[in-house]
C-alpha positions as CSV (number, residue, x, y, z in Angstrom):
1,M,90.6,-71.1,142.2
2,N,87.3,-70.5,140.4
3,I,88.1,-67.6,138.0
4,A,84.6,-67.6,136.6
5,Q,83.3,-66.9,140.1
6,H,85.8,-64.2,140.8
7,V,85.2,-62.5,137.5
8,R,81.8,-61.6,138.9
9,I,83.5,-59.1,141.2
10,F,83.6,-56.7,138.3
11,D,81.0,-58.2,135.9
12,K,77.9,-59.8,137.4
13,T,76.9,-61.6,134.2
14,P,80.1,-62.5,132.3
15,T,80.1,-64.2,129.0
16,D,82.1,-67.4,128.3
17,E,84.3,-65.4,126.0
18,L,85.1,-62.9,128.8
19,V,86.0,-65.6,131.3
20,E,88.2,-67.4,128.8
21,K,90.1,-64.2,127.8
22,R,90.6,-63.0,131.3
23,T,91.7,-66.5,132.3
24,E,94.4,-66.3,129.6
25,A,95.4,-62.8,130.7
26,I,95.7,-64.0,134.3
27,G,97.9,-66.8,133.2
28,T,100.1,-64.4,131.3
29,L,100.4,-62.1,134.3
30,A,101.2,-65.0,136.6
31,G,104.0,-65.9,134.2
32,K,105.4,-62.4,134.6
33,Y,105.2,-62.7,138.4
34,K,107.1,-66.0,138.2
35,D,109.9,-64.2,136.4
36,L,110.6,-61.9,139.4
37,A,113.9,-63.1,140.7
38,S,114.8,-61.0,143.7
39,V,113.4,-60.7,147.2
40,D,113.2,-56.9,146.7
41,N,110.9,-57.3,143.6
42,L,108.8,-60.1,145.1
43,L,108.1,-58.2,148.3
44,L,107.3,-55.0,146.2
45,L,104.7,-57.0,144.3
46,A,103.2,-58.2,147.6
47,A,103.2,-54.6,148.9
48,D,101.6,-53.3,145.7
49,L,98.8,-55.9,145.9
50,T,98.3,-55.2,149.6
51,K,97.9,-51.5,148.8
52,G,95.6,-52.2,145.9
53,V,93.1,-54.4,147.9
54,A,93.2,-52.2,151.0
55,K,90.0,-50.2,151.7
56,G,90.4,-46.9,149.9
57,G,93.7,-48.1,148.3
58,S,94.7,-48.5,144.7
59,L,97.4,-50.3,142.7
60,P,100.5,-48.3,141.7
61,E,100.5,-47.0,138.1
62,A,103.2,-49.5,137.1
63,R,101.1,-52.4,138.2
64,V,98.0,-51.1,136.5
65,T,100.0,-50.7,133.2
66,E,101.3,-54.3,133.6
67,V,97.8,-55.7,134.1
68,E,96.4,-53.6,131.3
69,A,99.0,-54.9,128.9
70,A,98.3,-58.5,129.8
71,I,94.5,-58.0,129.2
72,K,95.0,-56.1,126.0
73,E,97.1,-58.9,124.6
74,K,94.0,-61.1,124.7
75,S,91.3,-58.5,124.4
76,T,92.5,-55.6,122.1
77,S,89.3,-53.7,122.7
78,F,90.0,-53.3,126.4
79,V,90.1,-49.8,127.8
80,R,91.4,-49.3,131.3
81,E,89.4,-46.1,132.2
82,G,86.8,-47.0,134.8
83,Q,88.1,-50.6,135.1
84,D,90.1,-50.3,138.3
85,L,88.2,-53.1,140.0
86,E,88.8,-55.5,137.0
87,I,92.5,-54.7,136.9
88,L,92.8,-55.2,140.7
89,T,90.9,-58.5,140.5
90,C,93.1,-59.8,137.7
91,A,96.3,-58.9,139.6
92,L,95.1,-60.7,142.7
93,L,94.1,-63.7,140.7
94,A,97.4,-63.9,138.9
95,A,99.2,-64.0,142.3
96,L,96.7,-66.6,143.6
97,K,97.2,-68.7,140.5
98,W,101.0,-68.7,140.9
99,L,100.9,-69.5,144.7
100,E,98.4,-72.3,144.2
101,D,100.9,-74.1,142.0
102,A,103.6,-73.9,144.7
103,A,105.0,-76.8,146.6
104,P,106.4,-76.3,150.2
105,T,110.2,-76.0,150.1
106,D,112.7,-77.7,152.5
107,G,115.7,-75.4,151.9
108,V,116.1,-71.7,151.1
109,W,113.1,-69.6,150.3
110,S,111.5,-70.1,147.0
111,R,110.2,-67.2,145.0
112,Q,106.7,-68.2,145.9
113,D,107.6,-68.4,149.6
114,V,108.8,-64.8,149.5
115,L,105.6,-63.6,147.8
116,A,103.5,-65.6,150.3
117,L,105.4,-64.2,153.3
118,G,104.8,-60.7,152.1
119,L,101.1,-61.3,151.4
120,W,100.5,-63.0,154.7
121,S,102.1,-60.2,156.6
122,G,100.4,-57.4,154.5
123,L,96.9,-58.8,154.0
124,G,96.8,-60.3,157.5
125,F,96.8,-56.8,159.0
126,Q,94.1,-55.3,156.9
127,I,90.6,-54.2,157.6
128,P,88.2,-56.6,155.9
129,R,86.5,-55.3,152.7
130,T,82.7,-54.8,152.9
131,E,82.3,-56.0,149.3
132,E,81.5,-59.7,149.7
133,R,83.0,-61.0,146.5
134,L,86.2,-58.9,146.7
135,E,86.6,-59.9,150.4
136,A,86.3,-63.6,149.5
137,L,89.1,-63.2,147.0
138,R,91.3,-61.3,149.5
139,L,90.7,-64.0,152.1
140,E,91.4,-66.8,149.6
141,L,94.7,-65.2,148.6
142,L,95.6,-64.6,152.3
143,G,94.8,-68.2,153.2
144,T,96.8,-69.6,150.3
145,A,99.8,-67.5,151.2
146,R,99.6,-68.5,154.9
147,N,99.2,-72.2,154.2
148,L,102.3,-72.2,151.9
149,V,104.4,-70.4,154.5
150,L,103.3,-72.7,157.3
151,A,104.0,-75.8,155.1
152,S,107.4,-74.5,154.1
153,S,108.3,-73.6,157.6
154,G,107.5,-77.1,158.7
155,K,110.0,-78.5,156.2
156,A,112.6,-75.7,156.4
157,R,114.8,-77.2,159.1
158,T,115.1,-80.8,157.8
159,R,118.8,-81.7,157.6
160,Q,120.0,-82.7,154.2
161,E,121.7,-86.0,153.6
162,V,125.3,-85.4,152.6
163,P,125.9,-87.4,149.4
164,A,129.1,-89.4,148.8
165,V,131.7,-87.5,146.8
166,T,132.2,-89.0,143.4
167,V,134.7,-87.5,141.0
168,K,134.7,-88.6,137.3
169,M,138.2,-87.8,136.1
170,P,138.9,-87.1,132.5
171,E,140.8,-89.8,130.6
172,A,143.5,-87.4,129.4
173,Y,145.1,-85.2,132.1
174,D,144.2,-81.6,131.7
175,T,144.5,-79.2,134.7
176,A,141.3,-77.2,133.9
177,K,139.3,-80.4,133.3
178,V,140.6,-82.0,136.5
179,V,139.6,-78.9,138.6
180,T,136.2,-78.8,137.0
181,A,135.7,-82.5,137.7
182,I,136.6,-82.1,141.3
183,Q,134.4,-79.1,141.7
184,N,131.4,-80.9,140.2
185,G,132.1,-84.0,142.3
186,V,132.1,-82.2,145.6
187,A,129.5,-79.5,144.9
188,K,126.4,-81.4,146.1
189,A,128.1,-82.5,149.3
190,I,129.4,-79.1,150.1
191,D,126.0,-77.5,149.4
192,A,124.4,-80.0,151.8
193,L,127.0,-79.3,154.5
194,R,126.4,-75.6,154.1
195,V,122.7,-76.0,154.6
196,N,123.1,-78.2,157.6
197,A,125.7,-75.8,159.1
198,A,123.4,-72.8,158.7
199,L,120.7,-74.7,160.6
200,D,123.1,-75.7,163.3
201,R,124.3,-72.1,163.6
202,E,120.7,-70.9,163.9
203,E,119.8,-73.4,166.7
204,I,123.0,-72.5,168.6
205,D,122.3,-68.7,168.3
206,L,118.7,-69.2,169.4
207,L,119.8,-71.4,172.3
208,W,122.2,-68.8,173.6
209,W,119.6,-66.1,173.2
210,V,117.0,-68.1,175.2
211,L,119.4,-69.1,177.9
212,S,120.7,-65.6,178.4
213,D,117.3,-64.0,178.7
214,W,118.9,-60.8,177.5
215,S,117.4,-58.2,175.2
216,K,119.7,-56.3,172.9
217,F,116.9,-53.7,172.4
218,S,116.3,-53.0,176.0
219,C,119.7,-53.8,177.5
220,K,118.1,-55.8,180.2
221,S,116.5,-59.2,180.8
222,L,113.4,-60.0,178.8
223,S,111.8,-61.2,182.0
224,A,112.2,-57.8,183.5
225,L,110.0,-56.2,180.8
226,S,106.2,-55.9,180.9
227,E,104.5,-58.8,179.2
228,T,103.5,-56.6,176.2
229,A,107.0,-55.3,175.7
230,A,108.6,-58.6,176.3
231,V,106.7,-60.6,173.7
232,V,107.0,-57.9,171.0
233,V,110.7,-57.2,171.7
234,A,111.4,-61.0,171.8
235,G,109.6,-61.5,168.5
236,L,111.7,-58.8,166.8
237,E,114.9,-60.2,168.2
238,A,114.2,-63.8,167.4
239,G,113.3,-62.8,163.8
240,S,116.8,-61.3,163.5
241,I,118.4,-64.6,164.5
242,V,116.5,-67.2,162.3
243,R,117.8,-68.2,158.9
244,R,114.6,-69.8,157.5
245,I,110.9,-69.2,157.7
246,P,110.1,-69.2,161.4
247,G,107.8,-71.9,162.6
248,E,105.6,-72.8,165.6
249,A,108.6,-73.7,167.7
250,H,110.0,-70.2,167.4
251,K,106.7,-68.7,168.3
252,Q,106.6,-70.8,171.4
253,L,110.0,-69.6,172.4
254,I,108.5,-66.1,172.6
255,L,105.2,-67.0,174.2
256,R,107.1,-68.6,177.1
257,L,107.3,-64.9,178.3
258,L,103.5,-64.6,178.2
259,K,101.5,-65.6,181.3
260,Q,98.1,-64.2,180.4
261,D,97.1,-63.4,176.8
262,K,95.2,-60.1,176.4
263,K,94.3,-57.7,173.7
264,A,96.3,-54.6,173.0
265,S,96.1,-51.9,170.4
266,M,99.0,-50.7,168.3
267,Q,99.3,-47.6,170.4
268,E,99.4,-49.6,173.6
269,V,102.2,-51.7,172.0
270,L,104.2,-48.6,171.2
271,D,103.6,-47.2,174.7
272,S,105.0,-50.4,176.2
273,I,108.2,-50.3,174.2
274,K,108.8,-46.5,174.4
275,V,112.2,-47.0,176.1
276,E,113.3,-49.6,173.5
277,R,111.8,-48.0,170.4
278,E,114.8,-45.9,169.5
279,R,117.1,-48.9,169.5
280,I,114.5,-50.9,167.5
281,A,114.2,-48.0,165.0
282,T,118.0,-47.8,164.6
283,F,118.2,-51.5,163.9
284,F,115.5,-51.6,161.2
285,E,115.4,-48.2,159.6
286,N,118.2,-48.7,157.1
287,N,116.9,-52.1,155.9
288,H,116.4,-51.5,152.1
289,L,113.6,-54.1,152.0
290,L,111.4,-51.8,154.2
291,T,111.5,-48.8,151.8
292,G,108.4,-48.7,149.7
293,R,107.1,-51.9,151.3
294,E,105.9,-50.4,154.6
295,S,102.4,-51.9,154.1
296,L,103.9,-55.4,154.7
297,F,105.6,-54.3,158.0
298,P,103.1,-52.2,160.0
299,L,104.6,-53.1,163.4
300,V,108.2,-52.4,162.4
301,S,107.2,-49.2,160.5
302,A,105.3,-48.0,163.6
303,C,108.3,-48.7,165.8
304,I,110.4,-46.5,163.5
305,T,108.0,-43.6,163.2
306,G,106.6,-43.9,166.7
307,K,103.1,-43.6,165.3
308,A,100.3,-46.1,164.9
309,G,99.8,-45.0,161.3
310,G,97.2,-46.3,158.8
311,K,93.6,-47.1,159.2
312,A,94.2,-50.8,160.1
313,A,96.5,-49.9,163.0
314,G,93.8,-48.0,164.8
315,A,90.9,-50.2,163.7
316,H,91.4,-53.2,165.9
317,S,93.3,-54.7,168.7
318,L,95.2,-58.0,168.6
319,D,96.0,-60.6,171.3
320,L,99.5,-60.3,172.6
321,S,100.2,-63.7,171.2
322,D,99.3,-62.3,167.8
323,W,101.5,-59.3,168.3
324,A,104.3,-61.7,169.2
325,A,103.8,-63.7,166.0
326,R,103.6,-60.5,163.9
327,A,106.9,-59.2,165.4
328,L,108.6,-62.5,164.6
329,L,107.2,-62.6,161.0
330,E,108.0,-59.1,160.1
331,S,111.5,-59.2,161.6
332,A,112.3,-62.6,160.0
333,I,111.3,-61.4,156.5
334,L,113.5,-58.3,156.8
335,H,116.4,-60.3,158.2
336,V,116.4,-63.5,156.1
337,G,115.6,-61.5,153.0
338,R,119.0,-59.8,153.2
339,L,121.1,-62.9,153.9
340,P,123.4,-64.1,151.2
341,R,122.0,-67.3,149.7
342,N,124.7,-69.6,150.9
343,L,124.1,-68.4,154.5
344,V,120.3,-68.9,154.4
């Protein structure tokens, strides 16, 4: 990440001092993002950044105040009026800085995985910006988020080695200390067994779903639906089964229903699932992760409202394979994001 280059989004001829102070402010802001501990708040951050960088969009007031405080901590003379582009740029760079430091995870979602998932879903459905420098930053953030998600999804289903149970008993018998020693001795083994069991359960559930060829949203065989409806419905259903970041193998399970890839608009997708839409809406509409974060879930939101809302929805068509991947991604985020940690 070249901060000096990205600073030129809002200042064409920045001084060394400006670059240094904004670099410090971006580091402070990245630290605040790192402190976000819940899926709810991390996805809200992704949604706010997505809204901010969208054409005609803006950052919510709370985010603007947060960025302003980080900048003023390093530059006391900073005044926010008329500096919307600078504030947006610093917010995006802070997220980029944090994600660039992330390593792929091989277990449950990391905080950076959650933010990356949200940004990939949200930014990946946007209309490109016409401003060359800002669009370059948006694409860099999108690419970094996508690469982290794909890397983590590749490691997510590696079974963990179950360590031997070793209990170090206290010299003098004490019931409380003995219980604690046993708990400490078996904790790692139990955690590994839980992780492996969750992965086994996911594979079994997916296997039954594939073999049955049955859609809970349409109450008929997936193979009996039109190709457009089949891949979208299958993507949404598979996303509600997985327990980790979905990977290429899960996408291929859906694309087995697609004989010929073709482009379709959001409205054409909605028309293809008009019979299933009510059940889909009922399934997703009460998910608390969706509220206030609709910009991350354009397909699911459209299924709930029945309208292809937003500029991006009507601006371009996607291949059916891309609609399938989007259905899988959106549904998986909403599903896995609500699972208790020991089930993920």
